[in-house]
All heavy atoms as TSV, in Angstrom:
chain	resi	resn	atom	element	x	y	z
A	1	ALA	N	N	-7.581	9.360	4.543
A	1	ALA	CA	C	-7.138	9.309	5.878
A	1	ALA	C	C	-7.591	8.078	6.539
A	1	ALA	O	O	-8.615	7.562	6.202
A	1	ALA	CB	C	-7.546	10.570	6.747
A	2	TRP	N	N	-6.787	7.615	7.582
A	2	TRP	CA	C	-7.197	6.354	8.259
A	2	TRP	C	C	-8.510	6.513	9.000
A	2	TRP	O	O	-9.140	5.549	9.381
A	2	TRP	CB	C	-6.079	6.034	9.260
A	2	TRP	CG	C	-4.960	5.200	8.522
A	2	TRP	CD1	C	-3.727	5.692	8.245
A	2	TRP	CD2	C	-5.033	3.947	8.078
A	2	TRP	NE1	N	-3.027	4.695	7.640
A	2	TRP	CE2	C	-3.780	3.566	7.501
A	2	TRP	CE3	C	-5.997	2.877	8.075
A	2	TRP	CZ2	C	-3.560	2.299	6.948
A	2	TRP	CZ3	C	-5.732	1.650	7.526
A	2	TRP	CH2	C	-4.484	1.441	6.951
A	3	THR	N	N	-8.898	7.834	9.369
A	3	THR	CA	C	-10.146	8.049	10.036
A	3	THR	C	C	-11.331	7.455	9.349
A	3	THR	O	O	-12.343	7.118	9.947
A	3	THR	CB	C	-10.319	9.516	10.381
A	3	THR	OG1	O	-10.208	10.177	9.101
A	3	THR	CG2	C	-9.336	10.029	11.370
A	4	ARG	N	N	-11.157	7.380	7.951
A	4	ARG	CA	C	-12.328	6.798	7.173
A	4	ARG	C	C	-12.533	5.310	7.543
A	4	ARG	O	O	-13.550	4.846	7.302
A	4	ARG	CB	C	-11.955	6.982	5.673
A	4	ARG	CG	C	-12.836	6.382	4.737
A	4	ARG	CD	C	-12.417	6.571	3.289
A	4	ARG	NE	N	-13.265	5.888	2.470
A	4	ARG	CZ	C	-13.187	5.747	1.135
A	4	ARG	NH1	N	-12.046	6.212	0.578
A	4	ARG	NH2	N	-13.997	5.168	0.386
A	5	TYR	N	N	-11.540	4.713	8.098
A	5	TYR	CA	C	-11.585	3.292	8.433
A	5	TYR	C	C	-11.764	3.044	10.011
A	5	TYR	O	O	-11.477	1.968	10.478
A	5	TYR	CB	C	-10.390	2.501	7.900
A	5	TYR	CG	C	-10.230	2.754	6.457
A	5	TYR	CD1	C	-9.342	3.661	5.911
A	5	TYR	CD2	C	-11.025	2.052	5.469
A	5	TYR	CE1	C	-9.192	3.928	4.520
A	5	TYR	CE2	C	-10.952	2.247	4.132
A	5	TYR	CZ	C	-10.005	3.182	3.688
A	5	TYR	OH	O	-9.945	3.383	2.338
A	6	GLY	N	N	-12.102	4.124	10.697
A	6	GLY	CA	C	-12.278	4.072	12.061
A	6	GLY	C	C	-10.998	4.260	12.937
A	6	GLY	O	O	-11.107	4.060	14.149
A	7	ALA	N	N	-9.916	4.609	12.338
A	7	ALA	CA	C	-8.702	4.758	13.172
A	7	ALA	C	C	-8.558	6.221	13.634
A	7	ALA	O	O	-9.249	7.140	13.131
A	7	ALA	CB	C	-7.471	4.412	12.234
A	8	PRO	N	N	-7.744	6.510	14.647
A	8	PRO	CA	C	-7.590	7.847	15.134
A	8	PRO	C	C	-6.865	8.694	14.155
A	8	PRO	O	O	-6.131	8.261	13.282
A	8	PRO	CB	C	-6.679	7.669	16.365
A	8	PRO	CG	C	-6.054	6.336	16.219
A	8	PRO	CD	C	-6.959	5.501	15.386
A	9	ALA	N	N	-7.126	10.059	14.135
A	9	ALA	CA	C	-6.537	10.982	13.256
A	9	ALA	C	C	-5.017	10.995	13.413
A	9	ALA	O	O	-4.326	11.327	12.362
A	9	ALA	CB	C	-7.149	12.426	13.608
A	10	SER	N	N	-4.442	10.576	14.446
A	10	SER	CA	C	-2.985	10.525	14.660
A	10	SER	C	C	-2.348	9.624	13.728
A	10	SER	O	O	-1.103	9.666	13.540
A	10	SER	CB	C	-2.654	10.274	16.080
A	10	SER	OG	O	-3.085	8.961	16.468
A	11	TRP	N	N	-3.094	8.650	13.133
A	11	TRP	CA	C	-2.492	7.686	12.132
A	11	TRP	C	C	-2.081	8.404	10.866
A	11	TRP	O	O	-1.319	7.912	10.125
A	11	TRP	CB	C	-3.448	6.539	11.878
A	11	TRP	CG	C	-3.488	5.515	12.972
A	11	TRP	CD1	C	-3.179	5.711	14.273
A	11	TRP	CD2	C	-3.789	4.158	12.767
A	11	TRP	NE1	N	-3.405	4.435	14.898
A	11	TRP	CE2	C	-3.763	3.543	13.996
A	11	TRP	CE3	C	-4.257	3.397	11.635
A	11	TRP	CZ2	C	-4.032	2.130	14.254
A	11	TRP	CZ3	C	-4.526	2.049	11.826
A	11	TRP	CH2	C	-4.380	1.478	13.037
A	12	GLY	N	N	-2.653	9.609	10.564
A	12	GLY	CA	C	-2.296	10.318	9.387
A	12	GLY	C	C	-2.879	9.666	8.132
A	12	GLY	O	O	-3.821	8.945	8.255
A	13	PRO	N	N	-2.254	10.002	6.939
A	13	PRO	CA	C	-2.770	9.464	5.703
A	13	PRO	C	C	-2.468	7.988	5.546
A	13	PRO	O	O	-1.490	7.463	6.049
A	13	PRO	CB	C	-2.047	10.410	4.697
A	13	PRO	CG	C	-0.801	10.750	5.339
A	13	PRO	CD	C	-1.148	10.913	6.806
A	14	VAL	N	N	-3.277	7.332	4.717
A	14	VAL	CA	C	-2.930	5.911	4.317
A	14	VAL	C	C	-1.792	5.965	3.322
A	14	VAL	O	O	-1.783	6.641	2.368
A	14	VAL	CB	C	-4.206	5.239	3.667
A	14	VAL	CG1	C	-3.838	3.880	3.163
A	14	VAL	CG2	C	-5.314	5.174	4.637
A	15	LYS	N	N	-0.799	5.150	3.621
A	15	LYS	CA	C	0.368	5.064	2.737
A	15	LYS	C	C	0.564	3.578	2.393
A	15	LYS	O	O	0.248	2.696	3.170
A	15	LYS	CB	C	1.628	5.593	3.359
A	15	LYS	CG	C	1.558	7.115	3.641
A	15	LYS	CD	C	2.839	7.600	4.168
A	15	LYS	CE	C	2.742	9.193	4.334
A	15	LYS	NZ	N	3.933	9.759	4.836
A	16	SER	N	N	1.027	3.303	1.136
A	16	SER	CA	C	1.131	1.918	0.646
A	16	SER	C	C	2.487	1.703	-0.007
A	16	SER	O	O	2.990	2.632	-0.483
A	16	SER	CB	C	-0.094	1.573	-0.141
A	16	SER	OG	O	-0.111	2.417	-1.324
A	17	GLY	N	N	2.899	0.430	-0.040
A	17	GLY	CA	C	4.045	0.030	-0.748
A	17	GLY	C	C	3.688	-1.252	-1.591
A	17	GLY	O	O	2.967	-2.130	-1.093
A	18	TYR	N	N	4.139	-1.303	-2.800
A	18	TYR	CA	C	3.832	-2.433	-3.688
A	18	TYR	C	C	5.224	-3.044	-4.048
A	18	TYR	O	O	6.015	-2.430	-4.772
A	18	TYR	CB	C	3.051	-1.992	-4.958
A	18	TYR	CG	C	1.854	-1.328	-4.559
A	18	TYR	CD1	C	1.825	0.087	-4.235
A	18	TYR	CD2	C	0.666	-2.035	-4.558
A	18	TYR	CE1	C	0.649	0.673	-3.860
A	18	TYR	CE2	C	-0.524	-1.346	-4.157
A	18	TYR	CZ	C	-0.594	0.026	-3.789
A	18	TYR	OH	O	-1.698	0.576	-3.498
A	19	LEU	N	N	5.533	-4.231	-3.557
A	19	LEU	CA	C	6.846	-4.840	-3.718
A	19	LEU	C	C	6.803	-5.896	-4.870
A	19	LEU	O	O	5.744	-6.574	-5.095
A	19	LEU	CB	C	7.334	-5.444	-2.359
A	19	LEU	CG	C	7.636	-4.406	-1.325
A	19	LEU	CD1	C	6.434	-3.757	-0.788
A	19	LEU	CD2	C	8.410	-4.963	-0.181
A	20	HIS	N	N	7.998	-6.241	-5.348
A	20	HIS	CA	C	8.078	-7.277	-6.443
A	20	HIS	C	C	7.589	-6.861	-7.769
A	20	HIS	O	O	7.372	-7.751	-8.598
A	20	HIS	CB	C	7.582	-8.617	-5.933
A	20	HIS	CG	C	8.087	-9.072	-4.604
A	20	HIS	ND1	N	9.408	-9.321	-4.340
A	20	HIS	CD2	C	7.452	-9.346	-3.485
A	20	HIS	CE1	C	9.552	-9.689	-3.123
A	20	HIS	NE2	N	8.389	-9.702	-2.538
A	21	LEU	N	N	7.436	-5.564	-7.997
A	21	LEU	CA	C	7.019	-5.160	-9.353
A	21	LEU	C	C	8.210	-5.155	-10.393
A	21	LEU	O	O	9.333	-4.727	-10.049
A	21	LEU	CB	C	6.443	-3.699	-9.260
A	21	LEU	CG	C	5.221	-3.494	-8.355
A	21	LEU	CD1	C	4.867	-2.028	-8.391
A	21	LEU	CD2	C	4.087	-4.315	-8.852
A	22	THR	N	N	7.881	-5.595	-11.564
A	22	THR	CA	C	8.921	-5.580	-12.661
A	22	THR	C	C	8.757	-4.235	-13.396
A	22	THR	O	O	9.795	-3.760	-13.925
A	22	THR	CB	C	8.743	-6.678	-13.610
A	22	THR	OG1	O	7.380	-6.607	-14.191
A	22	THR	CG2	C	9.012	-8.029	-13.009
A	23	THR	N	N	7.625	-3.568	-13.385
A	23	THR	CA	C	7.433	-2.242	-13.925
A	23	THR	C	C	6.606	-1.424	-13.032
A	23	THR	O	O	5.643	-1.868	-12.410
A	23	THR	CB	C	6.609	-2.394	-15.293
A	23	THR	OG1	O	7.275	-3.262	-16.197
A	23	THR	CG2	C	6.403	-1.043	-15.926
A	24	ILE	N	N	7.015	-0.172	-12.763
A	24	ILE	CA	C	6.392	0.756	-11.963
A	24	ILE	C	C	5.795	1.847	-12.814
A	24	ILE	O	O	6.523	2.503	-13.673
A	24	ILE	CB	C	7.329	1.383	-10.911
A	24	ILE	CG1	C	7.987	0.246	-10.052
A	24	ILE	CG2	C	6.624	2.394	-10.057
A	24	ILE	CD1	C	9.013	0.648	-9.057
A	25	ALA	N	N	4.473	2.057	-12.652
A	25	ALA	CA	C	3.739	3.065	-13.511
A	25	ALA	C	C	3.402	4.356	-12.855
A	25	ALA	O	O	2.697	5.112	-13.396
A	25	ALA	CB	C	2.523	2.370	-14.105
A	26	VAL	N	N	3.838	4.510	-11.637
A	26	VAL	CA	C	3.540	5.802	-10.877
A	26	VAL	C	C	4.750	6.358	-10.232
A	26	VAL	O	O	5.798	5.692	-10.242
A	26	VAL	CB	C	2.385	5.431	-9.771
A	26	VAL	CG1	C	1.142	4.943	-10.304
A	26	VAL	CG2	C	2.986	4.417	-8.816
A	27	GLU	N	N	4.608	7.542	-9.766
A	27	GLU	CA	C	5.742	8.331	-9.081
A	27	GLU	C	C	5.453	8.325	-7.589
A	27	GLU	O	O	4.230	8.307	-7.078
A	27	GLU	CB	C	5.757	9.738	-9.502
A	27	GLU	CG	C	5.992	9.931	-11.061
A	27	GLU	CD	C	7.453	9.520	-11.422
A	27	GLU	OE1	O	8.323	9.730	-10.592
A	27	GLU	OE2	O	7.596	9.001	-12.522
A	28	LYS	N	N	6.485	8.358	-6.765
A	28	LYS	CA	C	6.352	8.424	-5.371
A	28	LYS	C	C	5.427	9.636	-4.938
A	28	LYS	O	O	5.661	10.735	-5.410
A	28	LYS	CB	C	7.704	8.602	-4.595
A	28	LYS	CG	C	7.636	8.643	-3.166
A	28	LYS	CD	C	8.978	8.626	-2.490
A	28	LYS	CE	C	8.847	8.692	-0.976
A	28	LYS	NZ	N	10.219	8.732	-0.379
A	29	GLY	N	N	4.427	9.467	-4.079
A	29	GLY	CA	C	3.595	10.481	-3.628
A	29	GLY	C	C	2.373	10.786	-4.521
A	29	GLY	O	O	1.523	11.614	-4.262
A	30	GLN	N	N	2.376	10.157	-5.604
A	30	GLN	CA	C	1.286	10.398	-6.583
A	30	GLN	C	C	-0.109	9.891	-6.103
A	30	GLN	O	O	-0.174	8.731	-5.393
A	30	GLN	CB	C	1.541	9.599	-7.931
A	30	GLN	CG	C	0.520	9.748	-9.073
A	30	GLN	CD	C	0.831	9.023	-10.239
A	30	GLN	OE1	O	2.063	8.716	-10.525
A	30	GLN	NE2	N	-0.080	8.675	-11.066
A	31	ARG	N	N	-1.102	10.642	-6.246
A	31	ARG	CA	C	-2.426	10.220	-5.792
A	31	ARG	C	C	-3.062	9.365	-6.965
A	31	ARG	O	O	-2.868	9.691	-8.126
A	31	ARG	CB	C	-3.398	11.404	-5.503
A	31	ARG	CG	C	-2.847	12.197	-4.334
A	31	ARG	CD	C	-3.832	13.224	-3.883
A	31	ARG	NE	N	-3.802	13.087	-2.467
A	31	ARG	CZ	C	-4.905	12.954	-1.679
A	31	ARG	NH1	N	-6.135	12.958	-2.173
A	31	ARG	NH2	N	-4.797	12.781	-0.382
A	32	LEU	N	N	-3.765	8.302	-6.664
A	32	LEU	CA	C	-4.357	7.430	-7.615
A	32	LEU	C	C	-5.843	7.318	-7.532
A	32	LEU	O	O	-6.374	7.511	-6.448
A	32	LEU	CB	C	-3.777	5.989	-7.394
A	32	LEU	CG	C	-2.242	5.911	-7.433
A	32	LEU	CD1	C	-1.806	4.504	-7.033
A	32	LEU	CD2	C	-1.787	6.163	-8.871
A	33	ALA	N	N	-6.438	7.035	-8.666
A	33	ALA	CA	C	-7.920	6.802	-8.613
A	33	ALA	C	C	-8.142	5.261	-8.645
A	33	ALA	O	O	-7.210	4.511	-8.949
A	33	ALA	CB	C	-8.476	7.415	-9.941
A	34	ALA	N	N	-9.278	4.874	-8.209
A	34	ALA	CA	C	-9.634	3.436	-8.211
A	34	ALA	C	C	-9.447	2.833	-9.584
A	34	ALA	O	O	-9.867	3.449	-10.618
A	34	ALA	CB	C	-11.067	3.235	-7.682
A	35	GLY	N	N	-8.790	1.722	-9.640
A	35	GLY	CA	C	-8.559	1.003	-10.925
A	35	GLY	C	C	-7.342	1.494	-11.674
A	35	GLY	O	O	-7.070	0.919	-12.795
A	36	GLU	N	N	-6.701	2.507	-11.243
A	36	GLU	CA	C	-5.543	2.960	-11.938
A	36	GLU	C	C	-4.363	1.954	-11.801
A	36	GLU	O	O	-4.111	1.400	-10.762
A	36	GLU	CB	C	-5.004	4.310	-11.400
A	36	GLU	CG	C	-4.109	5.014	-12.285
A	36	GLU	CD	C	-3.878	6.546	-11.774
A	36	GLU	OE1	O	-4.792	7.014	-11.174
A	36	GLU	OE2	O	-2.939	7.114	-12.259
A	37	VAL	N	N	-3.575	1.704	-12.855
A	37	VAL	CA	C	-2.502	0.748	-12.885
A	37	VAL	C	C	-1.338	1.346	-12.058
A	37	VAL	O	O	-0.844	2.470	-12.304
A	37	VAL	CB	C	-1.981	0.469	-14.327
A	37	VAL	CG1	C	-0.790	-0.408	-14.270
A	37	VAL	CG2	C	-3.141	-0.221	-15.057
A	38	VAL	N	N	-0.835	0.540	-11.130
A	38	VAL	CA	C	0.329	0.874	-10.290
A	38	VAL	C	C	1.638	0.342	-10.902
A	38	VAL	O	O	2.652	0.934	-10.863
A	38	VAL	CB	C	0.147	0.353	-8.851
A	38	VAL	CG1	C	1.390	0.559	-7.943
A	38	VAL	CG2	C	-1.103	0.996	-8.192
A	39	GLY	N	N	1.513	-0.885	-11.441
A	39	GLY	CA	C	2.653	-1.457	-12.024
A	39	GLY	C	C	2.309	-2.896	-12.483
A	39	GLY	O	O	1.208	-3.335	-12.474
A	40	VAL	N	N	3.375	-3.629	-12.812
A	40	VAL	CA	C	3.228	-5.011	-13.211
A	40	VAL	C	C	3.890	-5.942	-12.190
A	40	VAL	O	O	5.128	-5.788	-11.899
A	40	VAL	CB	C	3.852	-5.297	-14.611
A	40	VAL	CG1	C	3.742	-6.715	-15.059
A	40	VAL	CG2	C	3.113	-4.405	-15.599
A	41	ALA	N	N	3.170	-6.949	-11.707
A	41	ALA	CA	C	3.754	-7.820	-10.712
A	41	ALA	C	C	4.817	-8.653	-11.339
A	41	ALA	O	O	4.868	-8.924	-12.542
A	41	ALA	CB	C	2.718	-8.789	-10.199
A	42	GLY	N	N	5.845	-9.007	-10.499
A	42	GLY	CA	C	7.024	-9.775	-11.012
A	42	GLY	C	C	7.562	-10.655	-9.995
A	42	GLY	O	O	6.936	-11.015	-9.023
A	43	GLU	N	N	8.902	-10.995	-10.175
A	43	GLU	CA	C	9.628	-11.934	-9.318
A	43	GLU	C	C	10.884	-11.237	-8.755
A	43	GLU	O	O	11.868	-11.856	-8.571
A	43	GLU	CB	C	10.065	-13.171	-10.097
A	43	GLU	CG	C	8.957	-14.176	-10.378
A	43	GLU	CD	C	9.507	-15.414	-11.001
A	43	GLU	OE1	O	10.152	-16.226	-10.312
A	43	GLU	OE2	O	9.307	-15.580	-12.199
A	44	THR	N	N	10.878	-9.932	-8.573
A	44	THR	CA	C	12.057	-9.185	-8.085
A	44	THR	C	C	12.253	-9.475	-6.609
A	44	THR	O	O	11.314	-9.819	-5.892
A	44	THR	CB	C	11.806	-7.677	-8.284
A	44	THR	OG1	O	10.759	-7.213	-7.505
A	44	THR	CG2	C	11.626	-7.375	-9.795
A	45	GLY	N	N	13.494	-9.360	-6.112
A	45	GLY	CA	C	13.850	-9.595	-4.769
A	45	GLY	C	C	13.938	-11.077	-4.398
A	45	GLY	O	O	14.183	-11.890	-5.260
A	46	HIS	N	N	13.597	-11.367	-3.126
A	46	HIS	CA	C	13.651	-12.742	-2.707
A	46	HIS	C	C	12.303	-13.470	-2.794
A	46	HIS	O	O	11.506	-13.470	-1.857
A	46	HIS	CB	C	14.151	-12.821	-1.249
A	46	HIS	CG	C	15.468	-12.279	-1.034
A	46	HIS	ND1	N	16.666	-12.983	-1.470
A	46	HIS	CD2	C	16.035	-11.057	-0.590
A	46	HIS	CE1	C	17.745	-12.239	-1.133
A	46	HIS	NE2	N	17.316	-11.095	-0.615
A	47	THR	N	N	12.078	-13.979	-3.998
A	47	THR	CA	C	10.794	-14.641	-4.205
A	47	THR	C	C	11.015	-15.701	-5.277
A	47	THR	O	O	12.005	-15.709	-6.011
A	47	THR	CB	C	9.717	-13.621	-4.745
A	47	THR	OG1	O	8.511	-14.274	-4.880
A	47	THR	CG2	C	10.113	-12.882	-5.969
A	48	THR	N	N	10.027	-16.631	-5.355
A	48	THR	CA	C	10.155	-17.798	-6.355
A	48	THR	C	C	8.954	-17.751	-7.328
A	48	THR	O	O	8.984	-18.586	-8.270
A	48	THR	CB	C	10.170	-19.112	-5.580
A	48	THR	OG1	O	9.118	-19.292	-4.847
A	48	THR	CG2	C	11.469	-19.154	-4.758
A	49	THR	N	N	8.006	-16.892	-7.075
A	49	THR	CA	C	6.869	-16.840	-8.001
A	49	THR	C	C	6.410	-15.378	-8.251
A	49	THR	O	O	6.779	-14.460	-7.497
A	49	THR	CB	C	5.631	-17.564	-7.457
A	49	THR	OG1	O	5.264	-16.898	-6.248
A	49	THR	CG2	C	5.915	-18.979	-7.144
A	50	VAL	N	N	5.738	-15.167	-9.356
A	50	VAL	CA	C	5.264	-13.798	-9.700
A	50	VAL	C	C	4.103	-13.492	-8.654
A	50	VAL	O	O	3.188	-14.264	-8.529
A	50	VAL	CB	C	4.634	-13.744	-11.143
A	50	VAL	CG1	C	3.992	-12.426	-11.360
A	50	VAL	CG2	C	5.781	-13.925	-12.120
A	51	HIS	N	N	4.196	-12.419	-8.030
A	51	HIS	CA	C	3.128	-12.025	-7.041
A	51	HIS	C	C	3.250	-10.482	-6.704
A	51	HIS	O	O	4.376	-9.895	-6.979
A	51	HIS	CB	C	3.144	-12.837	-5.848
A	51	HIS	CG	C	4.335	-12.611	-4.874
A	51	HIS	ND1	N	5.516	-13.037	-5.158
A	51	HIS	CD2	C	4.323	-11.955	-3.744
A	51	HIS	CE1	C	6.362	-12.672	-4.133
A	51	HIS	NE2	N	5.630	-12.028	-3.248
A	52	LEU	N	N	2.298	-9.942	-6.076
A	52	LEU	CA	C	2.295	-8.586	-5.535
A	52	LEU	C	C	2.350	-8.703	-4.049
A	52	LEU	O	O	1.517	-9.400	-3.435
A	52	LEU	CB	C	1.133	-7.825	-5.892
A	52	LEU	CG	C	0.894	-6.469	-5.355
A	52	LEU	CD1	C	2.052	-5.465	-5.811
A	52	LEU	CD2	C	-0.401	-5.806	-5.701
A	53	HIS	N	N	3.276	-7.959	-3.386
A	53	HIS	CA	C	3.374	-7.939	-1.973
A	53	HIS	C	C	2.913	-6.462	-1.625
A	53	HIS	O	O	3.583	-5.484	-1.940
A	53	HIS	CB	C	4.756	-8.075	-1.530
A	53	HIS	CG	C	4.965	-8.061	-0.005
A	53	HIS	ND1	N	5.823	-9.017	0.516
A	53	HIS	CD2	C	4.546	-7.309	0.925
A	53	HIS	CE1	C	5.849	-8.819	1.846
A	53	HIS	NE2	N	5.091	-7.721	2.080
A	54	LEU	N	N	1.770	-6.392	-0.992
A	54	LEU	CA	C	1.085	-5.105	-0.576
A	54	LEU	C	C	1.412	-4.748	0.843
A	54	LEU	O	O	1.035	-5.576	1.740
A	54	LEU	CB	C	-0.416	-5.065	-0.842
A	54	LEU	CG	C	-1.178	-3.924	-0.313
A	54	LEU	CD1	C	-0.761	-2.606	-1.002
A	54	LEU	CD2	C	-2.662	-4.166	-0.455
A	55	ASN	N	N	2.042	-3.651	1.097
A	55	ASN	CA	C	2.223	-3.129	2.484
A	55	ASN	C	C	1.369	-1.874	2.672
A	55	ASN	O	O	1.311	-1.014	1.677
A	55	ASN	CB	C	3.648	-2.757	2.717
A	55	ASN	CG	C	4.558	-3.975	3.074
A	55	ASN	OD1	O	4.081	-5.080	3.010
A	55	ASN	ND2	N	5.825	-3.749	3.341
A	56	VAL	N	N	0.768	-1.753	3.779
A	56	VAL	CA	C	0.044	-0.500	4.172
A	56	VAL	C	C	0.629	-0.010	5.508
A	56	VAL	O	O	0.944	-0.760	6.380
A	56	VAL	CB	C	-1.421	-0.853	4.247
A	56	VAL	CG1	C	-2.229	0.409	4.605
A	56	VAL	CG2	C	-2.003	-1.483	2.979
A	57	TYR	N	N	0.765	1.320	5.548
A	57	TYR	CA	C	1.372	1.876	6.711
A	57	TYR	C	C	0.550	3.075	7.305
A	57	TYR	O	O	-0.257	3.675	6.635
A	57	TYR	CB	C	2.762	2.592	6.246
A	57	TYR	CG	C	3.630	1.639	5.506
A	57	TYR	CD1	C	3.655	1.703	4.128
A	57	TYR	CD2	C	4.536	0.773	6.188
A	57	TYR	CE1	C	4.489	0.850	3.429
A	57	TYR	CE2	C	5.337	-0.047	5.432
A	57	TYR	CZ	C	5.325	-0.048	4.050
A	57	TYR	OH	O	6.166	-0.826	3.396
A	58	ARG	N	N	0.862	3.306	8.534
A	58	ARG	CA	C	0.318	4.427	9.263
A	58	ARG	C	C	1.457	5.210	9.998
A	58	ARG	O	O	2.567	4.642	10.133
A	58	ARG	CB	C	-0.719	4.061	10.345
A	58	ARG	CG	C	-0.102	3.232	11.518
A	58	ARG	CD	C	-1.112	3.122	12.606
A	58	ARG	NE	N	-0.627	2.339	13.701
A	58	ARG	CZ	C	-0.014	2.832	14.738
A	58	ARG	NH1	N	0.339	4.146	14.808
A	58	ARG	NH2	N	0.427	2.020	15.735
A	59	ALA	N	N	1.213	6.455	10.384
A	59	ALA	CA	C	2.231	7.190	11.162
A	59	ALA	C	C	2.329	6.541	12.499
A	59	ALA	O	O	1.385	5.988	13.086
A	59	ALA	CB	C	1.826	8.618	11.278
A	60	GLY	N	N	3.594	6.633	13.020
A	60	GLY	CA	C	3.780	5.956	14.407
A	60	GLY	C	C	5.073	6.512	14.976
A	60	GLY	O	O	6.101	5.861	14.904
A	61	GLY	N	N	5.026	7.659	15.649
A	61	GLY	CA	C	6.191	8.190	16.449
A	61	GLY	C	C	7.381	8.484	15.518
A	61	GLY	O	O	8.540	8.090	15.937
A	62	GLY	N	N	7.144	8.976	14.366
A	62	GLY	CA	C	8.221	9.413	13.517
A	62	GLY	C	C	8.690	8.228	12.519
A	62	GLY	O	O	9.589	8.476	11.743
A	63	ARG	N	N	7.964	7.131	12.528
A	63	ARG	CA	C	8.282	6.122	11.578
A	63	ARG	C	C	7.000	5.499	11.092
A	63	ARG	O	O	5.981	5.548	11.729
A	63	ARG	CB	C	9.214	5.011	12.175
A	63	ARG	CG	C	8.540	4.244	13.370
A	63	ARG	CD	C	9.519	3.257	13.873
A	63	ARG	NE	N	8.887	2.579	14.970
A	63	ARG	CZ	C	8.258	1.415	14.826
A	63	ARG	NH1	N	8.112	0.876	13.603
A	63	ARG	NH2	N	7.672	0.783	15.793
A	64	ALA	N	N	7.040	4.795	9.921
A	64	ALA	CA	C	5.862	4.126	9.358
A	64	ALA	C	C	5.641	2.792	10.152
A	64	ALA	O	O	6.623	2.084	10.338
A	64	ALA	CB	C	6.077	3.970	7.907
A	65	VAL	N	N	4.445	2.479	10.439
A	65	VAL	CA	C	4.106	1.239	11.136
A	65	VAL	C	C	3.155	0.416	10.187
A	65	VAL	O	O	2.143	1.044	9.618
A	65	VAL	CB	C	3.382	1.523	12.390
A	65	VAL	CG1	C	2.864	0.288	13.071
A	65	VAL	CG2	C	4.289	2.363	13.372
A	66	ASN	N	N	3.521	-0.823	10.023
A	66	ASN	CA	C	2.682	-1.693	9.133
A	66	ASN	C	C	1.238	-1.873	9.716
A	66	ASN	O	O	1.098	-2.117	10.914
A	66	ASN	CB	C	3.328	-3.124	9.020
A	66	ASN	CG	C	4.372	-3.148	7.973
A	66	ASN	OD1	O	4.372	-2.483	6.943
A	66	ASN	ND2	N	5.482	-3.805	8.382
A	67	VAL	N	N	0.280	-1.927	8.799
A	67	VAL	CA	C	-1.102	-2.138	9.226
A	67	VAL	C	C	-1.682	-3.243	8.304
A	67	VAL	O	O	-1.258	-3.373	7.168
A	67	VAL	CB	C	-2.005	-0.869	8.971
A	67	VAL	CG1	C	-3.491	-1.162	9.282
A	67	VAL	CG2	C	-1.469	0.206	9.886
A	68	ASN	N	N	-2.515	-4.121	8.861
A	68	ASN	CA	C	-3.116	-5.186	8.075
A	68	ASN	C	C	-3.941	-4.602	6.908
A	68	ASN	O	O	-4.850	-3.847	7.134
A	68	ASN	CB	C	-3.995	-6.020	8.966
A	68	ASN	CG	C	-4.596	-7.198	8.196
A	68	ASN	OD1	O	-4.626	-7.244	7.051
A	68	ASN	ND2	N	-5.177	-8.089	8.936
A	69	PRO	N	N	-3.555	-4.823	5.678
A	69	PRO	CA	C	-4.252	-4.113	4.528
A	69	PRO	C	C	-5.729	-4.593	4.366
A	69	PRO	O	O	-6.538	-3.882	3.789
A	69	PRO	CB	C	-3.551	-4.651	3.312
A	69	PRO	CG	C	-2.411	-5.594	3.760
A	69	PRO	CD	C	-2.404	-5.640	5.194
A	70	ALA	N	N	-6.145	-5.613	5.122
A	70	ALA	CA	C	-7.558	-6.010	5.106
A	70	ALA	C	C	-8.449	-4.882	5.714
A	70	ALA	O	O	-9.673	-4.863	5.344
A	70	ALA	CB	C	-7.764	-7.311	5.975
A	71	ARG	N	N	-7.910	-4.013	6.477
A	71	ARG	CA	C	-8.667	-2.856	6.945
A	71	ARG	C	C	-9.205	-1.980	5.874
A	71	ARG	O	O	-10.108	-1.225	6.057
A	71	ARG	CB	C	-7.837	-2.069	7.985
A	71	ARG	CG	C	-7.498	-2.779	9.200
A	71	ARG	CD	C	-6.852	-1.788	10.177
A	71	ARG	NE	N	-7.754	-0.816	10.701
A	71	ARG	CZ	C	-7.763	-0.485	11.927
A	71	ARG	NH1	N	-6.819	-0.857	12.818
A	71	ARG	NH2	N	-8.637	0.408	12.386
A	72	LEU	N	N	-8.549	-2.056	4.716
A	72	LEU	CA	C	-8.915	-1.150	3.571
A	72	LEU	C	C	-10.068	-1.776	2.638
A	72	LEU	O	O	-10.514	-1.028	1.807
A	72	LEU	CB	C	-7.705	-0.778	2.701
A	72	LEU	CG	C	-6.576	-0.094	3.433
A	72	LEU	CD1	C	-5.451	0.077	2.572
A	72	LEU	CD2	C	-7.045	1.206	4.078
A	73	PHE	N	N	-10.280	-3.015	2.744
A	73	PHE	CA	C	-11.166	-3.691	1.821
A	73	PHE	C	C	-12.443	-4.154	2.536
A	73	PHE	O	O	-12.406	-4.678	3.637
A	73	PHE	CB	C	-10.448	-4.903	1.224
A	73	PHE	CG	C	-9.192	-4.570	0.517
A	73	PHE	CD1	C	-8.012	-4.785	1.092
A	73	PHE	CD2	C	-9.235	-3.962	-0.803
A	73	PHE	CE1	C	-6.802	-4.433	0.500
A	73	PHE	CE2	C	-8.040	-3.645	-1.388
A	73	PHE	CZ	C	-6.845	-3.817	-0.758
A	74	ARG	N	N	-13.511	-3.918	1.770
A	74	ARG	CA	C	-14.839	-4.401	2.281
A	74	ARG	C	C	-15.468	-5.313	1.218
A	74	ARG	O	O	-16.100	-4.895	0.226
A	74	ARG	CB	C	-15.759	-3.136	2.493
A	74	ARG	CG	C	-15.205	-2.263	3.579
A	74	ARG	CD	C	-16.037	-1.098	3.861
A	74	ARG	NE	N	-15.398	-0.304	4.771
A	74	ARG	CZ	C	-15.799	0.878	5.271
A	74	ARG	NH1	N	-16.992	1.310	4.767
A	74	ARG	NH2	N	-15.112	1.550	6.123
A	75	PRO	N	N	-15.365	-6.626	1.409
A	75	PRO	CA	C	-15.883	-7.523	0.371
A	75	PRO	C	C	-17.383	-7.426	0.247
A	75	PRO	O	O	-18.050	-7.044	1.294
A	75	PRO	CB	C	-15.575	-8.888	1.036
A	75	PRO	CG	C	-14.565	-8.674	2.092
A	75	PRO	CD	C	-14.710	-7.261	2.489
A	76	LYS	N	N	-17.870	-7.628	-0.892
A	76	LYS	CA	C	-19.352	-7.476	-1.238
A	76	LYS	C	C	-20.009	-8.829	-0.887
A	76	LYS	O	O	-19.492	-9.784	-0.961
A	76	LYS	CB	C	-19.519	-7.080	-2.643
A	76	LYS	CG	C	-19.135	-5.636	-2.875
A	76	LYS	CD	C	-19.352	-5.194	-4.274
A	76	LYS	CE	C	-18.882	-3.755	-4.462
A	76	LYS	NZ	N	-19.139	-3.257	-5.725
């Protein structure tokens, strides 16, 4: 839940999207463990290089709202 990162409970669960994958190794709604493979980065869609586009979302009045993914990472 977003509350783990200091956000209000109304934000609901953390949801993510991984764009430009050439191979997808998970199912929609699947729970993942740290280090589990999600897919293989590729050049799908409107892009010119192989990369991963990570989107993170919260609940927001009936629709998903983008959140800066840096909120999920704590560099050592």
